[in-house]
DRENMAR-37840 format. One line per field, with one value per atom (N, C-alpha, C): residue in one letter; chain; x, y, z. Coordinates in Angstrom, 1 decimal. Layout:
<sites>
resn: [a,...]
chain: [A,...]
c1: [X,...]
c2: [Y,...]
c3: [Z,...]
</sites>
This chain:
<sites>
resn: [m,m,m,t,t,t,r,r,r,r,r,r,s,s,s,n,n,n,a,a,a,g,g,g,d,d,d,p,p,p,g,g,g,e,e,e,r,r,r,w,w,w,a,a,a,e,e,e,e,e,e,t,t,t,l,l,l,r,r,r,p,p,p,l,l,l,r,r,r,r,r,r,q,q,q,t,t,t,a,a,a,d,d,d,c,c,c,d,d,d,a,a,a,a,a,a,p,p,p,a,a,a,v,v,v,l,l,l,a,a,a,r,r,r,i,i,i,r,r,r,a,a,a,e,e,e,r,r,r,d,d,d,a,a,a,i,i,i,r,r,r,p,p,p,d,d,d,p,p,p,v,v,v,s,s,s,p,p,p,r,r,r,a,a,a,y,y,y,r,r,r,i,i,i,a,a,a,w,w,w,v,v,v,s,s,s,s,s,s,v,v,v,a,a,a,l,l,l,g,g,g,v,v,v,a,a,a,s,s,s,f,f,f,a,a,a,f,f,f,l,l,l,v,v,v,s,s,s,s,s,s,l,l,l,l,l,l,v,v,v,l,l,l,v,v,v,i,i,i,g,g,g,r,r,r,d,d,d,e,e,e,g,g,g,v,v,v,r,r,r,e,e,e,i,i,i,i,i,i,s,s,s,l,l,l,g,g,g,a,a,a,a,a,a,t,t,t,w,w,w,h,h,h,v,v,v,l,l,l,a,a,a,v,v,v,f,f,f,g,g,g,r,r,r,l,l,l,i,i,i,a,a,a,g,g,g,a,a,a,g,g,g,a,a,a,r,r,r,i,i,i,l,l,l,s,s,s,e,e,e,t,t,t,l,l,l,p,p,p,i,i,i,l,l,l,r,r,r,k,k,k,a,a,a,w,w,w,a,a,a,l,l,l,l,l,l,a,a,a,i,i,i,a,a,a,a,a,a,p,p,p,i,i,i,v,v,v,r,r,r,a,a,a,a,a,a,g,g,g,t,t,t,l,l,l,a,a,a,a,a,a,a,a,a,g,g,g,g,g,g,v,v,v,m,m,m,s,s,s,i,i,i,l,l,l,f,f,f,s,s,s,s,s,s,y,y,y,v,v,v,f,f,f,a,a,a,r,r,r,a,a,a,r,r,r,k,k,k,n,n,n,a,a,a,p,p,p,r,r,r,v,v,v,g,g,g,a,a,a]
chain: [A,A,A,A,A,A,A,A,A,A,A,A,A,A,A,A,A,A,A,A,A,A,A,A,A,A,A,A,A,A,A,A,A,A,A,A,A,A,A,A,A,A,A,A,A,A,A,A,A,A,A,A,A,A,A,A,A,A,A,A,A,A,A,A,A,A,A,A,A,A,A,A,A,A,A,A,A,A,A,A,A,A,A,A,A,A,A,A,A,A,A,A,A,A,A,A,A,A,A,A,A,A,A,A,A,A,A,A,A,A,A,A,A,A,A,A,A,A,A,A,A,A,A,A,A,A,A,A,A,A,A,A,A,A,A,A,A,A,A,A,A,A,A,A,A,A,A,A,A,A,A,A,A,A,A,A,A,A,A,A,A,A,A,A,A,A,A,A,A,A,A,A,A,A,A,A,A,A,A,A,A,A,A,A,A,A,A,A,A,A,A,A,A,A,A,A,A,A,A,A,A,A,A,A,A,A,A,A,A,A,A,A,A,A,A,A,A,A,A,A,A,A,A,A,A,A,A,A,A,A,A,A,A,A,A,A,A,A,A,A,A,A,A,A,A,A,A,A,A,A,A,A,A,A,A,A,A,A,A,A,A,A,A,A,A,A,A,A,A,A,A,A,A,A,A,A,A,A,A,A,A,A,A,A,A,A,A,A,A,A,A,A,A,A,A,A,A,A,A,A,A,A,A,A,A,A,A,A,A,A,A,A,A,A,A,A,A,A,A,A,A,A,A,A,A,A,A,A,A,A,A,A,A,A,A,A,A,A,A,A,A,A,A,A,A,A,A,A,A,A,A,A,A,A,A,A,A,A,A,A,A,A,A,A,A,A,A,A,A,A,A,A,A,A,A,A,A,A,A,A,A,A,A,A,A,A,A,A,A,A,A,A,A,A,A,A,A,A,A,A,A,A,A,A,A,A,A,A,A,A,A,A,A,A,A,A,A,A,A,A,A,A,A,A,A,A,A,A,A,A,A,A,A,A,A,A,A,A,A,A,A,A,A,A,A,A,A,A,A,A,A,A,A,A,A,A,A,A,A,A,A,A,A,A,A,A,A,A,A,A,A,A,A,A,A,A,A,A,A,A,A,A,A,A,A,A,A,A,A,A,A,A,A,A,A,A,A,A,A,A,A,A,A,A,A,A,A,A,A,A,A,A,A,A,A,A,A,A,A]
c1: [60.1,59.6,60.0,60.6,61.0,60.1,59.9,59.0,59.9,59.5,60.2,59.4,60.1,59.4,59.4,58.3,58.1,58.7,59.4,60.2,59.2,58.0,57.0,56.1,56.1,55.2,55.8,55.2,55.8,55.7,54.8,54.8,53.7,53.6,52.5,52.7,53.9,54.2,53.6,53.7,53.2,51.7,51.0,49.6,49.1,49.8,49.5,49.6,50.6,50.8,49.7,49.3,48.3,47.0,46.6,45.3,45.1,46.2,46.1,45.2,45.2,44.3,42.8,42.6,41.2,40.7,41.6,41.1,40.8,41.2,41.0,39.7,39.1,37.9,36.7,35.7,34.4,33.3,32.2,31.1,29.8,29.0,27.8,26.7,26.1,25.2,23.8,23.5,22.2,21.3,20.5,19.6,18.2,17.9,16.5,16.0,16.8,16.3,16.0,16.9,16.8,15.5,15.3,14.1,12.8,12.8,11.6,11.3,12.4,12.2,11.6,12.1,11.6,10.1,9.8,8.4,7.5,8.0,7.2,7.0,8.0,7.9,6.9,7.0,6.0,4.6,4.4,3.1,2.4,3.2,2.7,2.3,3.1,2.8,1.6,1.1,0.0,-1.3,-2.0,-3.2,-4.4,-5.5,-6.7,-7.2,-7.9,-8.5,-9.6,-9.5,-10.5,-11.9,-12.0,-13.3,-13.9,-15.1,-15.8,-16.3,-16.5,-17.0,-18.4,-19.1,-20.5,-20.4,-19.3,-19.2,-18.9,-18.1,-17.8,-19.1,-20.0,-21.2,-22.1,-22.2,-23.0,-22.5,-21.2,-20.6,-20.9,-20.8,-21.1,-22.6,-23.5,-24.9,-25.3,-24.7,-25.0,-24.5,-23.3,-22.8,-23.7,-24.2,-25.1,-26.4,-27.0,-28.2,-28.0,-26.9,-26.7,-26.6,-25.9,-25.8,-27.2,-28.1,-29.4,-30.2,-30.1,-30.8,-30.3,-29.0,-28.5,-29.0,-29.1,-29.7,-31.1,-31.9,-33.3,-33.5,-32.7,-32.7,-32.5,-31.4,-31.1,-32.3,-32.9,-34.0,-35.2,-35.5,-36.6,-36.4,-35.2,-34.9,-35.1,-34.6,-34.9,-36.3,-37.1,-38.5,-39.2,-38.9,-39.5,-39.2,-37.9,-37.5,-38.3,-38.4,-39.1,-40.6,-41.2,-42.6,-42.9,-42.1,-42.3,-42.0,-41.5,-41.3,-40.2,-39.1,-38.0,-37.3,-36.9,-36.2,-35.0,-34.1,-32.9,-33.2,-34.3,-34.6,-35.2,-35.9,-36.4,-35.3,-34.3,-33.1,-32.3,-32.2,-31.5,-32.3,-33.6,-34.4,-34.3,-34.4,-34.3,-32.9,-31.8,-30.5,-30.4,-31.0,-31.0,-31.7,-32.8,-33.6,-32.8,-32.1,-31.3,-30.1,-29.5,-28.4,-28.9,-30.1,-30.7,-31.0,-31.5,-31.8,-30.5,-29.4,-28.1,-27.6,-27.7,-27.2,-28.0,-29.3,-30.1,-29.7,-29.5,-29.1,-27.7,-26.8,-25.5,-25.5,-26.4,-26.5,-27.1,-28.1,-28.6,-27.5,-26.7,-25.6,-24.6,-24.3,-23.3,-23.9,-25.2,-25.8,-26.0,-26.3,-26.4,-25.0,-24.0,-22.6,-22.2,-22.5,-22.2,-22.9,-24.2,-25.0,-24.4,-24.0,-23.5,-22.2,-21.3,-20.0,-20.2,-21.2,-21.4,-22.0,-22.9,-23.5,-22.5,-21.4,-20.4,-19.3,-19.1,-18.0,-18.5,-19.7,-20.2,-20.0,-20.4,-20.2,-18.7,-17.8,-16.4,-15.9,-16.4,-16.0,-16.6,-17.8,-18.3,-17.5,-17.0,-16.2,-14.8,-14.3,-13.0,-13.1,-14.2,-14.5,-14.6,-15.3,-15.4,-14.0,-13.2,-11.8,-11.0,-11.1,-10.4,-10.9,-12.2,-12.7,-12.2,-12.1,-11.5,-10.0,-9.3,-7.9,-7.4,-8.2,-7.8,-7.2,-7.9,-7.3,-6.0,-5.9,-4.6,-3.5,-3.8,-2.8,-2.4,-3.3,-3.0,-2.2,-2.4,-1.6,-0.2,-0.1,1.2,2.0,1.3,2.0,2.5,1.7,2.1,3.3,3.2,4.4,5.7,5.5,6.7,7.2,6.3,6.8,7.5,6.9,7.5,8.9,9.0,10.3,11.3,10.9,11.8,12.2,11.3,11.7,12.7,12.4,13.4,14.7,14.8,16.1,16.8,16.1,16.7,17.3,16.5,16.9,18.2,18.2,19.3,20.5,20.4,21.5,22.1,21.2,21.6,22.4,21.9,22.6,24.0,24.1,25.3,26.3,25.8,26.7,27.2,26.3,26.7,27.7,27.5,28.5,29.8,29.8,31.1,31.8,31.1,31.7,32.3,31.6,32.0,33.3,33.3,34.5,35.6,35.5,36.5,37.6,38.9,40.0,39.9,40.4,40.4,41.5,41.2,42.2,42.3,43.5,43.7,43.1,43.0,42.5,43.6]
c2: [0.0,0.3,1.7,1.9,3.2,3.7,5.0,5.6,6.2,5.8,6.3,7.5,8.6,9.7,9.6,9.9,9.9,11.1,11.0,12.1,13.1,12.7,13.6,14.3,13.9,14.4,15.7,16.9,18.1,18.3,17.5,17.5,18.3,18.3,19.0,20.5,21.0,22.4,23.0,22.3,22.8,22.9,21.9,21.8,23.0,23.2,24.3,25.7,25.9,27.2,27.3,26.2,26.3,26.6,26.1,26.2,27.4,28.1,29.3,30.4,30.8,31.8,31.4,30.1,29.6,29.7,29.5,29.5,30.9,31.9,33.3,33.8,33.1,33.6,33.2,34.0,33.7,33.9,33.2,33.3,33.7,34.6,35.0,34.1,33.2,32.2,32.5,33.7,34.1,34.4,33.4,33.6,34.0,34.0,34.2,35.6,36.7,38.0,38.1,37.5,37.6,36.8,35.7,34.9,35.6,36.2,36.9,38.1,38.8,40.0,39.5,38.4,37.8,37.4,36.8,36.4,37.7,38.7,39.9,40.5,40.5,41.1,40.3,38.9,38.1,38.2,38.4,38.6,39.8,40.9,42.1,42.0,41.1,40.9,40.0,39.3,38.4,39.2,38.9,39.6,38.8,39.4,38.7,37.8,36.8,35.9,36.6,36.6,37.4,36.8,35.5,34.8,35.0,35.4,35.6,34.3,34.3,33.1,32.7,33.7,33.4,32.5,32.7,31.9,30.5,30.3,28.9,28.2,29.0,28.4,28.0,28.9,28.6,27.4,27.2,26.0,24.8,24.8,23.7,23.3,24.2,24.0,23.4,24.0,23.5,22.1,21.8,20.4,19.4,19.8,18.9,18.7,19.8,19.8,18.9,19.0,18.2,16.7,16.4,15.0,14.5,15.2,14.7,14.6,15.5,15.4,14.1,13.8,12.6,11.4,11.4,10.2,10.0,11.1,11.0,10.5,11.0,10.5,9.0,8.5,7.1,6.3,6.7,6.0,6.0,7.2,7.2,6.3,6.3,5.4,3.9,3.5,2.2,1.8,2.8,2.6,2.4,3.2,3.1,1.7,1.2,-0.1,-1.2,-1.1,-2.2,-2.1,-1.0,-0.9,-1.3,-1.0,-1.3,-2.8,-3.6,-5.0,-5.2,-4.5,-4.6,-6.0,-6.5,-7.9,-7.9,-6.9,-6.8,-6.8,-6.1,-6.0,-7.3,-8.0,-9.4,-10.3,-10.2,-11.1,-10.8,-9.5,-9.1,-9.6,-9.5,-9.9,-11.4,-12.2,-13.6,-14.1,-13.3,-13.6,-13.3,-12.2,-11.9,-13.0,-13.5,-14.5,-15.8,-16.2,-17.4,-17.2,-16.1,-15.8,-15.9,-15.3,-15.4,-16.8,-17.6,-19.0,-19.8,-19.5,-20.2,-19.8,-18.5,-18.0,-18.7,-18.8,-19.5,-20.9,-21.7,-23.1,-23.2,-22.3,-22.3,-22.0,-21.0,-20.7,-21.8,-22.5,-23.7,-24.8,-25.0,-26.0,-25.6,-24.4,-23.9,-24.0,-23.6,-23.7,-25.2,-26.1,-27.5,-28.1,-27.7,-28.2,-27.6,-26.4,-25.8,-26.4,-26.8,-27.4,-28.8,-29.6,-30.9,-30.8,-29.8,-29.7,-29.3,-28.4,-28.0,-29.2,-29.9,-31.0,-32.1,-32.2,-33.2,-32.6,-31.3,-30.7,-30.2,-29.9,-29.4,-30.4,-31.7,-32.6,-32.7,-32.7,-32.8,-31.6,-30.4,-29.2,-29.2,-29.7,-29.8,-30.7,-31.8,-32.8,-32.2,-31.4,-30.8,-29.7,-29.0,-28.0,-28.7,-29.8,-30.5,-31.0,-31.5,-31.9,-30.7,-29.6,-28.4,-28.0,-28.1,-27.8,-28.8,-30.0,-31.0,-30.9,-30.5,-30.4,-29.1,-28.1,-26.8,-26.9,-27.6,-27.7,-28.5,-29.5,-30.3,-29.5,-28.7,-27.8,-26.7,-26.2,-25.2,-25.8,-27.0,-27.6,-27.9,-28.4,-28.6,-27.3,-26.2,-24.9,-24.5,-24.7,-24.3,-25.2,-26.5,-27.3,-26.9,-26.5,-26.0,-24.8,-23.8,-22.6,-22.9,-23.8,-24.1,-24.8,-25.6,-26.2,-25.1,-24.1,-23.0,-22.2,-22.0,-21.2,-22.1,-23.4,-24.2,-24.2,-24.2,-24.2,-22.9,-21.8,-20.5,-20.5,-21.0,-21.0,-21.9,-23.1,-24.0,-23.4,-22.7,-22.1,-21.0,-20.2,-19.1,-19.7,-20.8,-21.4,-21.9,-22.6,-23.1,-22.0,-20.9,-19.8,-19.1,-18.9,-18.3,-19.2,-20.5,-21.4,-21.4,-21.4,-21.4,-20.1,-19.0,-17.7,-17.6,-18.2,-18.1,-19.0,-20.1,-21.0,-20.7,-19.8,-19.5,-18.7,-19.0,-18.2,-16.8,-15.9,-14.5,-14.2,-13.4,-13.0,-11.5,-10.9,-9.5,-8.6,-9.0,-8.2,-7.2]
c3: [5.5,4.2,3.8,2.7,2.2,1.2,1.2,0.2,-0.9,-2.1,-3.3,-3.8,-4.1,-4.6,-6.1,-6.7,-8.1,-8.8,-9.8,-10.4,-11.0,-11.5,-12.1,-11.2,-9.9,-8.9,-8.3,-8.5,-8.0,-6.5,-5.8,-4.4,-3.8,-2.5,-1.8,-1.8,-1.9,-1.9,-3.2,-4.3,-5.5,-5.5,-4.9,-4.8,-3.8,-2.8,-1.8,-2.5,-3.3,-4.0,-5.1,-5.7,-6.8,-6.3,-5.1,-4.5,-3.6,-3.3,-2.4,-2.9,-4.2,-4.6,-4.5,-4.7,-4.6,-3.2,-2.2,-0.8,-0.3,-1.0,-0.6,-1.2,-2.2,-2.8,-2.0,-2.1,-1.4,-2.5,-2.2,-3.2,-2.4,-3.0,-2.4,-3.0,-2.1,-2.6,-2.1,-1.6,-1.1,-2.3,-2.7,-3.9,-3.5,-2.2,-1.9,-2.3,-2.0,-2.4,-4.0,-4.7,-6.2,-6.6,-6.0,-6.4,-6.0,-4.8,-4.3,-5.2,-5.6,-6.5,-7.9,-8.4,-9.7,-9.5,-8.4,-8.2,-8.1,-7.4,-7.3,-8.7,-9.5,-10.8,-11.7,-11.6,-12.3,-11.8,-10.5,-10.0,-10.5,-10.6,-11.2,-12.6,-13.3,-14.8,-15.1,-14.1,-14.3,-14.5,-15.5,-15.9,-15.4,-15.1,-14.7,-15.9,-15.6,-16.6,-17.4,-18.7,-19.5,-19.5,-19.1,-19.1,-17.7,-17.7,-16.4,-15.8,-14.4,-13.8,-14.3,-14.8,-15.3,-16.5,-17.4,-18.6,-18.2,-17.1,-16.6,-16.2,-15.5,-15.0,-16.2,-17.2,-18.4,-19.1,-19.2,-19.9,-19.1,-17.8,-17.0,-17.1,-17.0,-17.1,-18.4,-19.5,-20.8,-21.0,-20.5,-20.7,-19.9,-18.7,-18.0,-18.8,-19.3,-20.1,-21.3,-22.0,-23.2,-22.8,-21.7,-21.2,-20.9,-20.3,-20.0,-21.3,-22.2,-23.5,-24.2,-24.2,-24.9,-24.3,-23.0,-22.3,-22.6,-22.7,-23.0,-24.4,-25.3,-26.7,-26.8,-26.1,-26.1,-25.5,-24.4,-23.8,-24.7,-25.3,-26.3,-27.5,-28.0,-29.1,-28.8,-27.6,-27.1,-27.0,-26.4,-26.2,-27.6,-28.6,-29.9,-30.5,-30.3,-30.9,-30.2,-28.8,-28.1,-28.4,-28.4,-28.7,-30.1,-31.1,-32.5,-32.8,-31.9,-32.0,-33.1,-33.0,-33.9,-33.8,-34.9,-34.8,-34.0,-34.1,-33.3,-31.8,-31.4,-30.0,-29.5,-30.4,-30.0,-29.8,-30.6,-30.5,-29.2,-28.9,-27.7,-26.5,-26.5,-25.4,-25.2,-26.3,-26.2,-25.7,-26.2,-25.7,-24.2,-23.8,-22.3,-21.5,-22.0,-21.3,-21.3,-22.3,-22.3,-21.4,-21.3,-20.4,-19.0,-18.7,-17.4,-17.0,-17.9,-17.6,-17.3,-18.1,-17.8,-16.5,-16.1,-14.8,-13.7,-13.9,-12.8,-12.6,-13.7,-13.6,-13.0,-13.4,-12.8,-11.3,-11.0,-9.6,-8.7,-9.3,-8.6,-8.4,-9.4,-9.3,-8.2,-8.2,-7.2,-5.8,-5.7,-4.4,-3.9,-4.8,-4.5,-4.0,-4.8,-4.4,-3.1,-2.9,-1.5,-0.4,-0.6,0.4,0.7,-0.4,-0.1,0.6,0.2,0.9,2.4,2.6,4.0,4.8,4.2,4.9,5.3,4.6,4.9,5.8,5.7,6.5,7.9,8.0,9.3,10.5,10.3,11.4,11.7,10.7,11.0,11.8,11.4,12.1,13.5,13.7,15.1,16.0,15.4,16.2,16.4,15.5,15.7,16.8,16.8,17.9,19.2,19.3,20.6,21.0,20.1,20.5,21.0,20.4,20.8,22.2,22.5,23.8,24.8,24.5,25.4,25.6,24.5,24.6,25.2,25.4,25.9,27.3,28.3,29.6,29.6,28.7,28.6,28.1,27.0,26.5,27.5,28.2,29.2,30.3,30.7,31.8,31.2,30.0,29.4,29.3,28.9,28.9,30.2,31.3,32.6,33.1,32.8,33.1,32.4,31.1,30.4,31.0,31.4,32.0,33.3,34.1,35.4,35.1,34.1,33.8,33.4,32.7,32.3,33.5,34.4,35.6,36.5,36.5,37.3,36.6,35.3,34.6,34.8,34.8,35.1,36.6,37.5,38.9,39.1,38.4,38.5,37.9,36.8,36.1,37.0,37.6,38.5,39.6,40.2,41.4,41.0,39.8,39.3,39.1,38.4,38.1,39.4,40.4,41.6,42.4,42.4,43.1,42.4,41.0,40.3,40.5,40.6,40.8,42.3,43.2,44.6,44.8,44.1,44.3,43.3,42.3,41.4,42.0,41.6,42.1,41.7,42.6,42.3,41.3,40.3,39.3,39.2,39.2,39.0,40.0,41.3,42.4,42.7]
</sites>
């Protein structure tokens, strides 16, 4: 196989001459001192917070107090409506009572279905448990026999391999 040189390719010597000045240059990439100096300058420029911690405490306490006051207003409004026998409150109470009745009926249906399912599945589960208890020694014995068969297979294979190696002709001694 012959290599043809391309007429437009200046060759490796041209690349070497072109890259030689770049190989002599070095770059200083140690940025840590400059970064630390900038951090130090910015740290000195940081001014303390103009708001005092006392103002933060006052804002927190006032927000909690306003929340408690809002909750007290809501509860008192509801009590006035309930005590005054407002029509909207009566409708809400009757809707709540109907919802509670529906939930109670639905709960009884689910409990009855669960009881029926359990009454039919528990005897089956008891019988399956008894079968497992009876089958456990049989399965254990079958597992022991399988393990013994595996050991015998390994021993037989080892014997056959050792005999074949003993009787095989020597090669490359």
